Each structure stands twice: as C-alpha cells, then as structure tokens.
N, C-alpha and C positions, 0 to 999 in steps of 0.2 A: 503493499501499500504507500502511496506516494503521500508525504507529510510536508507541512511547512514550516518545520523546525528550522531554524538556523543559529550556528553558533556565532559567523561573522559576517559581514556582508560581502556579497557576490559581487564577482567585477563581470560575470557573464552567465548566461542560463547553464542550470546544470545540466551537462549532456545527455542525449539519449540515444543508443546505439540501433543502427539497423537491424531488424531482427532477422537471425539466422535463415537461410533458405533452400533449400534442398534442390542441388541440380538434376534435371532429369534429360540432359543432354550426354551424350557418349564424346569422348577427347574428338574425333573428327568431326561431327555435328558441332560441337562448339568452335572448332575452325572455323568452319564454314561460317556460322555466324558472325564471327568476331571478324571474319574479312570482309562480311558487308558491312558492320559498325565501322571498320577502318574507312570503307569508303563514304559513309554519310557524313562523316565527321573526320577527314582525312588529317594526317600529319603534312605538313607543308614544311620544305626546307628551299633553301639556293643550291644549286645546282652544283658540285665539285666532283668531277669526275675520277680523281683520284681517291674519293670514299665511298662514291654509289656503288651499291652490290646489286645481285641480282634480287637478292632475297629484300634488301630494301626498295628496290625498283616496285615491287608488288606492292608495298603498303604505303609507298609515301607520293605523295606531287612533289616534283622537283620543278623547281622554277630557275629562269637564268637572273643574274644578277640584278639586271633593270626592272624584270618581272617582278621579282622579290620586294626590291625596294618600291616598286608602284604600290603592290598589296600591303606591305609595311606603312606606307603613306596613308593609305587608305584608313587603316589602322589607327593610326595616329590622329586622323582628320576626326574620326568616329566618338576617338574618347575624349578629346578637347574639351575641358582645360586641364585634365589630369597630367599631360604630358609625360606619359610611362616611359620607363627607361624602356632602352632597347633589348633590353633582356626579358622584359615582361611580355613585349611583342614576340619576339623568339621563341618563348616559352609557349605562348598562347599558339603560334603557330605550327609548332612542332607536336604540341598534345595530340596523342593517339591512342583510342579506347582499348586497343590490344595489351599494352604497355603500362595502363591504370588500374590497379586491383579496384579502387574501389569502385569506378564504370563496371569490371566485372561481377560485383557484391550487389549493385542497384539492380543491373540489368537480371540478374538470377532469383533477386526478389521481386521483379514485376513479373518472370516468367511464369514463378512458383505461383502464380494465382489462376493461371490459363485452366480453363477445364480439361479434365483427361482426353477428353477426344479431342480437344484440340491440340493438345500435347503432342499425340497419337500424329496425327495430321503435319504438324510441326516438324518432328523427328524423322518423318518420310521424308517430308520436302528439303531438310538438309542435307541428309543422306543421298537423294537425288543429284541435288548440286553439288555434291561431292563426287558425285560419278559420271552421271551421263544426262548432263542438264538438259540437253537438246533434244532427249527421246521424249520429253512430257511440252515440249516448247516453252519452256521455261526460259532458254535463250537458244541462241543461233551458235552456242560454242559446243565442243565436243570435251572440251579442256573442262575438268575441277573447276569450280569457283575460285578457289584459292589460288590456283596456280598462275588465274589472269591477271595481267597487270591492272593496274587501279581504274585507268581510264575506260578501259574495257567493260569491267565492273561496275562503273558509272553509268556506261551506254546501255548495261542490261537492264539497271533500275528506272532511267528514263523510257526504258522500252515497257517497260511494266506498268508506268504510270499512265500510258497511252494506248496501251493496251485495247483491242478488243473483247478481252475477256474481262469480266468482273471479274473474276478469281485472282489475277494478276495486276488488276488495279488495286483490291484489296490488299493482296499482298505488297506493293508497292508502299500504299499509306501504313499498314502496321510495319513496316520493316523500319521506313524511315522515323515513324513517330518513336517507335523502340530507342533508335539512335538519337533520335534528338533529346528524347526526355532523358536516358541515363548518362548523357553527356552533361547536360544542364545542371542536372542531382549530383554530378559525382567532379565535376572539374575543379581544379585549385586554379588552374589558370585564367578561368572566365573572371571571378571576383577581383584576381589582382591586376588586370589587366583594365575593367570596368570601373572598378572603385565600389563596386555592390558588396556593403557590409552583411556578415553572418546573419546578424539581428541589429535591431535597430540602436544608432549611434546616442542616441537619447536613455538608451537600457539602465534601468537600476533595478537594484533588488529591493526585496519591503514588500511587494505586493503582496495581500493578505488574501489566501484562498480559504474557504471554509474548509475545518480540520474534517473531511469525510473519513467517515469509517466502515470498511466493507466486510461484510460477513466471510468466515472463511469454512472449509469444509472437510471432514477427514473420512476416511474408507474406513466402515466398521473393523473391527480386530480379525474376523472371521475370514476376510477377502483376501485377497491375492496381494502377497507382499510388494508385487512390482509398484515402482513410484511412478510408473510412465503410461500406465495403461488401467482402465477402469472395464476391461471387458468382463472379467469374472466377479467384480465388486457387487455386494449387495448396495442396493441405492441408500443415499442417507434420505430420509424423509422429514420434512419439517413443515410447520402449519403458518398460516396468516390469514388475514380476512382477506383481504386486498391482494392480489399479485397484479404487479405491472411487468409486462416484457419490454424493456426499452428504454432507454434515457434520455430521446433526443424532444423537440420542441411539445410533440404533445405528449407525453410520461410529463415531463415536467411541469409544466400547466395541471393535468389530472391529479399529480401528487398533492401538489399545493393546494389545491381546492380540496382536495378529501382532508388534507392536515388541517387546513384553516376550519372545517365545518366541524369537525370531530377531535382534533387533537389528539393526544393520546389512548382517546378512546376506543381507537379501529388501529388494527396492525395493519400495515401498509408494508409492502417488499417490492422494491424496483430493482429487476434484473438487467443488467447490459452486459453483452458479449464481449465489449472492447473493453480498454481498461484507462483510468484517471490518471492523469500527468497534472500537478497545480502548477501554480503559475511560476515557480522558480525554473519549470524547463522551458518555459515559452520564451519568445517563439522555437521550437523547434527547428532543427536544420531541414534542408529542402529535402533531403533525402530521407531522412528519419521520419520526419513530418507526415508526408506522404505514405510511407508505409505504416506508422504507427497508428494515425488519425483520422484515414481514410478507407472504406471498402476496396478489398483488393489491391492496396496501393495506390489507389485512384484511377486505375486504367482499368475499365470495364469496358469490353469492346461487344456490341450487338454480335449476333450471330453470324450475319453476313459482313460484318466490319465495317458498316455504313455509318456508325456512331460509336463515341466515346462516351461512356458514363461515369460520373464523379458522383460518390454519397459519403456522409462521415461515418464513420465507424468507431466511435471511441464514447468514453463517460460525456454526455452532454449532445452525442448525434452532431446532426447538420447545424445546431446552434453554438456549437464548440468552432466549426470551421467557416461559418458562411461569412459572407463580405459586409454584416450590420445592415444590409438594407432593409428598412421597414416601411411597407407599405400597405394600406388597406385593400379590401377588396373593391374592385372597380363595382360601378353601379351596373352597366351593363351585363357583367358577369353575375352578379346577384339576380338581375332581372331573368337570366338563362337559367338560373339554379331554381330561381322561385317558380317562375312560370313554365318553361321548356320541361324541367326536370321533376316540375308538380313536388318542389320542397318549401313552400310560402315561409319557413324559418329565414331565408336569407333576405328576405326584404321585410324582416320584421324589426321593430324597437330591439328584441332581445338579442339579436345576430348584433346591431349596432351597439348595445351595452356589452358585449362581451369583447368586440374589438376595441372599444375605447377601456375597456379593463386592461386587456394587453398593453394598449398603448400607454398608458398610464404608469403600470407596473413596471415597464420596461425603461422606461424616461426616453420614449421615442422621439426625437425634435430633428429639425433641420436648422433650427435658430445657428447653432455654434458649427454648423458644419462648413470646413473651410475647402472649398474644392481645390484639388491639385492640379497639375498642368493639365493631364489629359482630361480631366472633366472640365475645366476652363476652355479647353477646344471644343469640347462636346457643346457646351452651354453656348458659348460666343459664337461658333460655325454656325447653330442652328439657329442662331437669333439675326445674323446675317442673313439666312435665305427665309426667314418669317416661319419657322417650325418652333412648335412649342417645344419648351423644356424648360426642368426646374431640377432644384437640389432634392437628391433623395434623403429624406430622414434616415436617422441610426438609431439603434437601441441600445444607445450606451449610457445611459441615465441621465441625461443631459452634458455630460463632458464633452470637450471638444478631442475626438478620438481619430487620431491622424496618424498612426505607425505605421500602416501598410502591411504589416506582418501578419495581424490576427488570424488569417487562414490557417495560420500555423499555429494558431494557439495566441491567446489573447494575454499579454506578460503584465498589462496594468490592472487586469480582474474587471475592468470597465462593460465588457459585452455583457449585456443581462439577456443571457439567453438562459437555456436551464440550470448550468454550474453556479453563475453567479448572481441570476435572477430570480429561479423557483424553487430549487431546491433545499437553499440554505433554510429557510423558512422550514420546509417540509422536516426536514432533517432535525431542527429544532424541537419539533411537534412529536418526533418519535419514528419517523419514516425511516425504514433500513434498506442499505443498499447492496449488492453483489456486482462485481464485477466478473470480466474474463467466464459467463455463464452464459450456453448457446442453448437455447430453448428448442426441444425437438419437435413438440406438440403439446396438445393441450389435452387434458384428460376431461374426458365425460363420462357420467352417469345416467342412467335411464328413470326417471321420473314421470310415472304417470303417464308414459307413453311418449314422455319429451326428453328431449337432450338436454342435461342441463352440465355446464364447466362447472370443474370442482377442483381445479390445479393446472400444474404444467409437467412436462418431465424434461431434464435436459442435461447437460455435462459442464460441469465446472472445471476448469483449467487453472491452477494457481500459476505464480508468475514463474516459479521454478519447474515448470511442466507438469505437475501432480494433476491426474485426471481424475474426477470422481463423479459418480453419477449421482442426479438428485431428483428427489419428487419433491414438489411444491404444492402442498395442500391447501387449497383458499376456495372461499364463498363468491370472490367474482375475480374475474381474470380479463385483464386490459391489455390488448396487444396494441404495440406502440413503437414496433420496432423499423420503421419506416415503409415506403411503398416499393423496396425491393423485397424484405424480410417478411414484412406483415403478411402477404399472400403465401410465403412457401411457409409459414407456420401454419395457415389456416388449412391451406392444400394437405400437408402433413396430416393436420388432425381430422382429413374429412370433410371439410368446407371450401366450397367454390370459390375461385377469385381468381384474378391474374390479368384483365384487361389493363394498359397502360397510357396514359398521355404523358408525354415526355418532358415538356418545356416550359418556359416560364410566363410569359407576358407580353404586353403590346401596348404602345401609345396608342395607335391607329386602330381603327375598325375598317378593316380594308375591303370586308363582303358582306358589311351592314348585319354581321349576326356575330361581331366580338371577336372575328378572327383577324389576326394579322402579326405587325412585330414593333418590338420595342429596341432602340440604340442604348448600348450602355458603354462606359470605360470600362476595361478590363482590369482587374487586378495585376499589379505590375512586377509582380513575384515571377522571377526567371522563369521556374519550373510552370508558369502558367502561363504566360504569355509568348515565351520564344518557342514552343515545340510547335506552334500555330504557323510560326513564319515558313511559307513556302520551300521546297527543296528542287532545285534545279539542278546543281552539281554542289561536290562536298565544298569547295572553293567558296564558291558564291554563300551558303550559308554560313561558314566560319567566318567570311567578313560581315555577312549582314547582322549575326547574333552579334558582332563586336559593336553594332551603332545601338546599344542597350541603352545609353545613356541619354541617347536623342532619338530614341522610340518610344512611339504611344503603341498600345491596342486598342482595339474596341469591337464590341460583338454586336450582332442583331441577333435577337431573341424574340422567336415566335412562340404566339399563343397556338399552337398546334392543334388542328380538327381533327386529324386522322391518328388511330391507336396502332398499338403492338399489345405485346402480352410478356407477361413474366411467368417463367415456368422453372420447375425443379431441376437442376442437373442430375441425372439418374445414378450417378458414381457419386459425388459429394453433397447432394442435398442444397448445395448453394445455390441463390437465384441465377438463372439465363433469362437474357433477353433477347424478343423475337421484335425488331422493329426496324425499319425503313423509312425514313423521309418521305411523304408523298408527293405527287407532282404540286399538289394543292398547296401544302405547307411550305416547298420549297420554293414556290414562286412568292411567297410574302417574304422568306429569308430572304432570295436574292435582291429583292424591292428594296429592303434595309440595308443589303449589303451596298448597292447603288446610292442609296440617301445617305450612308456613312462618309462614301467615296465624295458626296457632292459638299458637305458639312468640312470634312477635310482640307479639300480644294478651295473652299472659300473662307477658309482660316488660313491657308498659305501654306500647305503642305508641301513641304520637297518633292518627296516621293510618297507613292501611294500604293502599298502593297497587297492585294486581295490574296487572301490564303486558300486559291484554286488554283490544281495543280496544272500546269501547262498555259497559263494566262500570265503575260508579262505586266511588269507594275508601270505607273504611270511616274515620268520622271521630268521634273518642272527645271526649265533653265535656273543655272544657279544665278543669282546675284553679282553681278560684276564680271559677267563673262562679257558682256557688251550691253552698251546702253538700250533700257526697253522703251519704247512709246506705247501710245494707244494702240496703235496698228497691231504692234507686234502681241501685246496683249489679249487684245480680241483673237488673233490668230492662235495663240497660245490657249486661249478658252475653247475655240473651238475643236483644237487638237484634242483636249480632256473631252469634250462630248461624243467626238469620233470614238476615242478610248472606251467611252462610257458605254456606248451603243456596242462597241466589240463585246464587253465584257456581259451586257445583258443576252447578246446572241451564244456567248460562249456556254453560259449556263452555269449551275453549280449540281452538277448531276453525281450522286454518289458511286461509287465509294471513297474515291479521292479526296473529294471536296473533305474538308475537317469539321464534319456537324459532332456537337457534344450536347449533353446534357448534366446540369448542375441541378434542377429542381425536377425531381422525379413525384408523380401524383397520379391519383385515381385506379390504383391497383384493387382497390377493397372498395367500390363505389359506394356512395349513399344513396338511396333510391327509395321513391314511394310505393314500389311493389317488390316483392321478394325475388320475381324472374329478373327484375330489372339490374339489380346490384348484390351487394353483399352485407351491408346495415341497412338499418331503419332509419328513419330522421334523428333519430336520438344515440346513434351509434351502436346500436345492439343488432348482433351478427343475426340475417334473419336464419328460423327453424333450430337455434339453440339459447339456453338460458342464461345468464349470468355471465356469458361473453360479450364482450365490447372491443373494436377499435377505434382508437382517436389519435390519428397522426394525419398527415397529406396524403395517404392511401384513400382514404375516404371521400374525397373531393370528387363533387359527379364530373368533372371536367377541367382542364386546365386554368389556374386561378388566373393568368392574364398579369398577375404581378409575381414578384419576389414571395414565396407563399409561408414565410415564416408568421406572419400577423396572421395572416388567415387560418395558417394550422391549428395556433394557441387559442386564436378564438371559439374554432368549432369544438376543439379540446375543451376547454372551459365549459361550454354548453355540455358535451356529454357527460364531463366530471359532473358538472349540476345535476343530471339525470343519475348517475349512478348514485350520488350522494342520496338523493329521492329515494332509490331502490334501496340502501343500506338501512335509511332509516323506517321505510315500510316494513322489509323484513325483520326488523330486530337484530340485524348482524352487530351494529355497535350497543349492544345491551349494558355494555361497562357503564355507560354515560350515566 
C-alpha cells in the first residue's frame, strides 16, 4: 500500500518502475521486430568510409557531411532558444532502438497486452518476414527483412501504407505506432535535446493525499503453499452490505452518496483491479505512467486495427488520468435521451440538480483557467474565423491548475476526481477499499423465481504477486468498472451487454440530430501527441519530433452515431473491441480536420501536418525569404484552399488514419424497455434484483461532451435510488 509518510522533503517524485512483462517472441522474431523499429526511428550518422561496416549499413542512415550538417541545423532551429550543444544533436540523431534496453522493455510491456490470438498472428508474421516475405505479398523481396538495407526496409513500410490490402495498411499503422510510442517513452536523448523535463519544474513535495488503507487477503492454511497461484486454494469469504466493483467516476459518487446517507451504519466495500499511487509518486514517468495507470498500457487496438482505445485502469480510474475537462451534458443530447430514448429524467430538474451537485463538489470553474499557447491558438484562430469557442472549465476545486502533467497523476492533488474529491469523505465514514482485485462475475441466487445478486467472485493479487480467490457476499452489487469492463463482468454473470459508442463530443450539430465534431487542443505530453505525427520516413519523423518545442497538436472529436461492440477474449476474459469508424462519422471527423486546418492557417501556423498517411503537409513561405505583398498573400491563400481541397478528396479512410478513443460509453445502456438496453432508468439491471450499473457504460448514446460530469451526475441519481432501496429493505438496520 502506498502511504504519504515522509521523513524529509522530496526533490523529485518517488519513482515507479515499469512492470515486468514476459516476451512471447523467440530470438529470430525479436530480431525482425527490432529491424523494423530501427527503420521507423533510425540511427543517423555522418558517412565515414573508414568506419562504415556492412552490419552498420543495414541499421543506420549515413549522410554526407553536407547532408548531416543540414539535418543538424534543422534540429538546432527546431529547439531554439535552447541552443543545444553539438553532443546533444549527435546523440539524438545516433539514437537507435535496438541499442536501447529501455526501448526493448517498453516495447515488451506494450506487446504483452496483445490478445493471445493476435500474439500468434504476430509471431507468424515476423517468422515469415525472417524467411520468405515475398511468399505472402508482404514485400517484393525474397531476402529476410533484417538482412535488407535500411532504405529497402523503409520502402517496404511505405508500400504497406498505400497497399490495396486492408491488412497491410493496418500492419503499417500498428508497426509505426509501436515504434513511435516506444521511442518517445524510452528515449533519453529526446528530453536532453528538446528540454522536456521528466516532471514539472515547479514540482514540490508536500501534497497531501488521503491516507487510504486497503484490505489484504491470505489464503486459508489448508490450501496450497504456493505463493504465486490460488488455483487449489479455497476462496476467502467476506461479507458487506454493498459492494462496488471499480473505483472510477461512477464508483466515487455512489460510494460518497451511500456514506453521506448512512455513515458507518452501512458497510460499503470498493473493489479496484488497479493500484493506488499517492501524490508523492506523481507525475509518473511516461513509460511507467502509461503502463501503471492505463488499461493495457494505454494501447488497445480494435480488432481490425482501425482505432486505438485509451482507458484508465488504476485507483480512481479515468478520474485519475483525465485532463480535468468539466462540461455539462448539452441540451440537444438531453433532449435526445429524454424524447427519442423515452427517458424523461434527462430533461427533468432532478438531473440538473445532480449535474449542479457534481459541479459544486468538484469546484468546476473556468474563471481561473489560463489557456496555454495551444489553447490560445485554438481560441484566437476560431475568433478570427467567426467560430464559437470557449475556455473549458476544470474540476480543480477553483484552483489555477496548469501543470500539464496530471494525465500521469496529479502531484498537487487538486484534480477533484474520485481519489481527491469523493472517496476521502466516504473513507472517513467507514467505506473500505481493496486494490488488485479482479472481479470475475456476480453471484446470484434464485428467490421467488427471480434472479437476485448476492455478491461477487474474483481474484485478489498482492503487490508481491500472491493470488487469493475471494468471494464477497453482499446485499447490493454496483458494477462501476468502466465501459470496457462493466459489460464483461455482466456477460460473465449471464447478463446481456456489449454495444459500444466510442468517442466524445461535438460543438456543432452537423446532421440536425446532434452528431458532429468538436475541436480541442491536445495534451502536449510527448507520449500523447508525438505518436500521432505522420510517418513518411525515419529521418523525416526524427527531425519532425525534434520540433516538439515549436509544435502544437489538435484533435477533432466526433460524437459518433454508429456503434461497435465489446466482447470477452476467449483466452484471457479481457475486453475486446469490434469497431470501425463508419463513413457517416468519418465525414464529420474530416470536417473537423479541415476546420482545424483553417483555424491554424488563420492564426499564422508555418506548417500544418494532418495525421493522415500519404498526405503531405502545408508549408507556408517563411518570413524573410522575400518581401511579401497583398498579391503574394492572396496567392498563398489560394494555394492553401487548393491544398484543403486535396485533403478533402484524399479523405481519412481507416486503418492508416490514426483514429483514437479516450472516452468510451454506452456498453450497458439505460433504456425504458428491457429489450432495448441493459439497465432501467434507475440503473438497475433488467432481469436481476440488487444489481446496478453506475458509470459511463449506461449512457443511452454518446454524450457530446467529455463524459466525466455526465457520468458522475447519472451515478449520483443511481446512488440516490440505491439509498432508497437500502432503506426500504432494511439493509442499514444498525442505524
């Protein structure tokens, strides 16, 4: 258990190591993979015939003295005003993935989360590339991939990106994304060159975290003596009044509501499969943070590779890793849910009261938000074009919160999510917590011909690797383990579920039915923004990422209409996602990309790089190259509009376009009829008693805004109903 005890002030966050992960590739397969990684982020050196060997030639880009000087100057200009020493430039250019143990560790960690069926496919692919790649049309070469010169490997990747075969385009996207992610998370030369600090320069120790205590379990003495397996152990059984599965935004609000209503007169237990880290550890490093705080290390691909999904998986869930954006549900969404979905609650004063309560408890405000450069670009560019734009409120208790790192943990403890906003009061009222507990299914009993929830079964894992089977007997069960896991728990328990609405919001109502696109500035943590930069060649990508200090990234977020599904992996039981962005939703996304380009052009951006494979950037004439006049400005404007027209015609077809989802919702939908959803208007699972769902999975459709406030407001309403049921059934009889 992490504590907040300090014997002396800290000068840096307490480090958290990257979790150990098994490698499922043999040596030959690993060699092929690393040859691809070396191609995606290559070593670049000055040509010296006396030192160049055949082995080096296959893994390095050698430039003439003039070419190398030109590349170094580009880097030097990119990182102005740092004026890095020549050694920093040379080290960055010469950095090679296959020579970096940290790169291998990060890559192994990412790959360990791939489903077993895809691991088998991956092994076969790498084996073919190491033997007869031409036999499956993977390349036009008969030579094993690692033996090819780097330039030929680059041609193979480029060929995959434009292949008529979906599978090869998906392969290009997966491989280049892997290389970019692992490089940014592991490189020591990148921070040294760009000046990116591992943690905020203003970081100081002393932030106070609530001193949470977590229950631990020990297998019975009659069980196996093995410390690593619970397969032969009798389960440990405990009892509580209400058990809540998950610790995210929905769980935090429900636990707080129950504690406020009943105090210590009601036993409430919160089960979380992730871990708690207190403020001393925050922000985590990019490598450890993504591995420790996010589901599957922050990289979940849909089955066809068309979308990357990111979800929190730690104590506090998404409330620990989100970007603090606090927005209430839009009126047209509330109207759709109330009228089209026949759920009148969403247009009622009761729902607004829940929204206002959440807003108040978390101290949501935009008054003290000072937009950074990227957000000013968005606001000012939109204003010049006559578009509507506004500052997004944050759930930071009224504080001016601008560290930019809190997606890897809020070191100030100001972000009022579950951990710092809702659970402390609940803990003081007696709510208990368990970390490292993966719930397998809900336990039911038959009573009067009805299915009644009576607890949960799962496996608890200690921090030192001990596993203990646990049964929690309870009178009420609340499933709040997120849009990916809530349907899996219900499916394991014999309850239907599984539809998915994947992304978040819209400023505009493009189809007059509430579907469209919202434009936002992205978090500028390198691990979040740089992997989305387009890859055309290794040298171009390496030079482009070095422009980090002069770079801003933006996203076009759709409120999608069309859905996919969540289902269980047959081997691991973990969530799998079947989802491909539809033509309808991609059209809105492309409109958003075009509008972002217009905003950036209006604000004076020098270069605009759409993250669409195979499409070139728009590069403006640099000031000072020659005197510009009105005629030249008009010509440049015409060139920009022609470029936009080509971008629109090129489109954003999957799988090479990097679609991503950070806010999943709607997998256990609320409905007015049992056949239309999973839970009723009070969050009770249809066909089961004593079982509730309270998280973003109950959304009737995509919310149209970042879902935190909406999820919490709905959870507050569901929690209120649970309190009513507890009273009526006399569960809190000790009061």
